[in-house]
C-alpha positions in Angstrom: -12.1 -9.3 20.2 -11.0 -11.4 17.3 -13.4 -9.7 15.0 -12.2 -6.3 16.2 -8.6 -7.0 15.4 -9.6 -8.6 12.1 -11.6 -5.6 10.9 -9.5 -2.7 12.2 -6.6 -3.2 9.7 -9.1 -3.4 6.9 -10.7 -0.1 8.1 -7.3 1.5 8.1 -6.6 0.1 4.6 -9.9 1.5 3.3 -9.2 4.9 4.9 -5.8 4.9 3.2 -7.3 4.1 -0.2 -10.0 6.7 0.2 -7.3 9.3 0.7 -5.2 8.2 -2.2 -7.8 7.4 -4.8 -11.2 8.3 -6.2 -14.4 7.0 -4.7 -14.5 4.2 -7.4 -11.2 2.9 -6.1 -12.4 3.3 -2.5 -15.4 1.1 -3.3 -13.2 -1.5 -5.0 -10.9 -1.6 -2.0 -13.8 -1.9 0.4 -15.3 -4.8 -1.6 -12.0 -6.7 -1.7 
């Protein structure tokens, strides 16, 4: 459960970045 709640906000953040930026920015956000 801890892992789920830790990863979920990150997934939402990556999704947000993917909608607002190019794929290069998406990859950068994902690697952060």
